[in-house]
N, C-alpha and C positions, 0 to 999 in steps of 0.2 A: 718817602725812602723815613730809615729807625736815626733816630737823633745819636744811635750807636754807632750804625755806616756814614754820618756826616759827622762825626769827630773822628772817625779813621783819616775820610777823605780831606779833612779839612788834615792834618796830624804828617797826611801825605804828602800834600802843597804847600805845606810852612816853607818848607828852602828853597823853594820857587822865590819865593816872595819876596818884595821888594823890603828890604830887613837892615840897608842901610849904612855906616860904617861902627854899627851892635853888633852885625851881622852872626857873627863866628859865637860871638858871647852869647845871645840867645837859645843858636842853636846850639850849646851845652847845654843851658838851662833846658828845653826840649824835648834834649835826651835822657837829663837824671829823669828829667817827668813822668817819662817812657820807662823808668828803670821802676822809678815809683807806684809808677801804674800797674806793672809786671807785681813786683813784694808788693800789693794789696788786694790785689786779690789772687793769686797761687793763698793770701794767706784767707780775706775771706774762701773757699774753695776748703779749706780746710772749715773755720767755721760755719759751713755749712753742714758738719754732722754733729754739733755737736761739743767741737773738742777747742777750748778757750788755750790754743798756744803760746810760746812766749820761749820757743826755742827759730822763731824767723832766725835770727841773724847766725843760728848756728848752723841752720841750710843756708845761706845766703854766705854764709863764710865760710862753708861748705866745701861754694860752688867756686869759690874762688879763687882759695887755694886751691883745687882740688885743681884748676885747669892752669893754674899757671904750677903745678909741679908738673902738669902732667906735658906741658910744653918744654919746661928742660928738660923731661928725659927725651925730646924732640918728636915729640905727634903734633902733628897739623895741626893748627886751630880748632878747624872746625871738628879735630875727632874730638881734643880733650875735653871742645867743649861741650857735646854729645856724652863724652865718659865721667865726667865729671858731674852733669843733671845725674844721669843713673843712678852715681855711683853717691853720688845723696841720700839718691831715693833710699835706695838701699838704708841705707844707716837710719834714717826712718824711717821702717823701716820695723828694727832693730826698736827701738825709741819707742815706736807705738809697742811691739808686743811685748814689751818692758812695764808700759805705763796705763795698760788696757782696760786693767780692774778702778784707774784713780777716774773720777770725773769734780769739774766741778773750779776751787781754786787749789782742791789738792795736784792736778794737772796742771792746770798752770803753774806750780810753785816746780811738781820734775820738769818739767820744761824748761823752766829758766835757770834750773841747778843742770839740766843737764847742757846746757849754750854755756855755764862759767867751764863747766868740766875741761869737754870740745876745748875751749879759750886757753884754757890752763894745760891742756896738753903741745896746743899747738909754739904753745907761748915757750914751753920748756922744753920741748926735744932742738938737737944741737943749731946751732944756725946753716947748718951747709946746709942742711935736710930742709926747715923750714925756715929759715931767716932768725929764726925765736922772735924775742922782745922786739928784735930792731926790726924784724918785718923783710918785704922778698918785691922784688922788682921785676915788676909782670912787663910782656914786650906790649908794647900799643898794636891790640887791633885793627884791624886791614891798615899795619903804615900809617898808622895815626890818620887818613883820611877822616874827616870831621862827619863831612855829609853821607861815605860809605859804612861809615859809625852808625850815626843815627838812622836808614833805612834797615839796620842790621839791629838796633832796639826796635825800630816800629816792627818789623816782622817776629818777632819773638813777641812783641808783646801782643799782637797781628794770635798768632802759637795759642796763647793763654787764652784770648777771649775765643776761638775758636772746642778749647776745650773746655772750657765755662758755658755756653750754650750748647754741647755736646754733654755735659752732664742736666746742663737743664731742660733739654726735652728728652731728655733716657728715664731709663725705670729708675736710675741713679736718682735725680732731681725727688722720689716724693722716698723712698728708700732710705736719702740721709736727711728730710723732712721729719719724720718716721723719728727716726734715731736720738735727731736734737728734739723733738718732744717728749722723749721719753725710751728707755734702753726697753726695760722689758713688754713696754708698749710693740714697738719695734719687733720684740721673738715671738711675742705673740701674733702677731701678724706674721710670723714666717720670710723676716727679712734677716739675714749672716750677720746678725753687727761688725763682731769684730774684723769677717770678712771685709764690710765696707769699711769700717772705722779705718783699716792700716789700708786700706787702700787711695781713701780721703789723702791720710800722710805721708801717699805716694805720688799721688800727683801738687800736693801743694810745697809740696818739699821740693821736689825735681824742677819746680819755673820757680819755686827760688831761688836756687843755685845760678838757674841762668840769669838770674838778676845784680847775683853776685858774680859772674859771671863780665858780664859787660860793664859792674863797676873798677871791677880789677885793668880791664884790658883799657878805660879808658883815661884810671889815675894813674900807672904806669905802678905805681903803688899799693902795698897793703900791708896794713900791720897787726896782728891778733886781740889789742886792746879795740884801737875803732871799727876794727872788722867785727867785734862780737862782742861788742854795746849795748847795753840795757837800748837806748835809744833805737834802733832795729831791729827791737823786736817790737817793740811801741808803733812805732812810728805802723808799719801796716795796716793794724790790729783802729791804730782812731784811725788812718785812715778811712779804713775802709767805714765806720762808724758813720764821720765825718758824710763820703761816700750815698751809704743809704747801706744799710750788708743786706747779702745775696741779692743780690743782682750783678751783673753786668760791665754794665757801664755806672755803677752806682762809683763804684773805687778807683775807677781811671776816672772820673768829674774830680772824686773827691780829690787825686794825688796832683790833680793839674789846679785847683784853685787853691789846696794848702799852698802846692809849689809854688804859686805864683804870687801867694801875698806874703808867703819868705821869702821871696827876692825882693818883692816892694815893701815891703817894712826893713829889711835890711838895709835898703840904702835911703828910704825916710830916719826910719827913728837910729836907724847903726848898735851904738853897745846895747841899748834897753832890746831892738829888738823882738827877742827870746818871749822879754816880760805883754810885749803887748803882744806875739802869733800865740802868746799861750792862754793872757784871757778869751782870745778871736775865736778863739778853736772850745774854749771855757761851752761862750755863749753860743757860739753854734750847735754846741751839739743839746747843748740844753734850752732851744730853743727847738731847734729840729730834729727830736728825740726821732723822727726816721731820714733824720737823714738830705741829702741836694735830691737824691730819688722821690722822696716825700711831696718836696713840693710840685714838679714833676707831676708826678702821678694826680696835683690835682683839679679832681675834673675829668680827669682822665678812669678809663678799665684800668684794670692790674694788670700785673707781668714780665716779665725782663725784659729789660731796654738791656 
């Protein structure tokens, strides 16, 4: 059995383990760990095409707000989730088209600016539409059933994993790698760079929007300041780097380790946990340039896990 398969089976069995009096708390941590895994892996899918985006908070937030507004319009939650994901993907195509000629830090700055634009628009729309700066109440997913919500999050993580592996095993893997190494070289090799970069944007943003839906449906409330925060763009990036870029297991493993570490430090250090957490993350990245996957691959043949 592969490590990825073992991870998924363990996640599948987790709600049935004897968790004791803290079962609800641990299940909630596990739920948000799965959401973090979806966001990290969806960001990594875009990074495989050489695009280092800081717009993930925008896609995440658009998914959350799109889902909430579609529910408000009377759509069933399943359709609202699907449409929120697809509509967010459509918005990403517009952003990708506008930023097509940018690269490096210029592209990153443009995507960060896009997130701020979306946040400002959402915040300044009439309160009767998006809740304005106050925020918006969101009905609980699956009527608030914690175990059902967990398995929904696990199913969506499974979908993200399937998409990642499909990319890995298709010609997209080689096309993305060629673009990442150099767009001019990729064009010489016959790779339709613009088309594949837009496709990467669509896939990544649509999956990130699902993470936003899961967040909104679990917390029952969203507001523009927190939903579109810079932290929600930086976290998937750092998680992917910590776990191991351009792999399937790496971002998920990184999300799991960092989320659990954050909770442990929060309980142990309390007010100063963010400082300790930042130091742990910084030292880990310095000493593990290839992330956790670099450790797992020592003495093993390469490949995507």
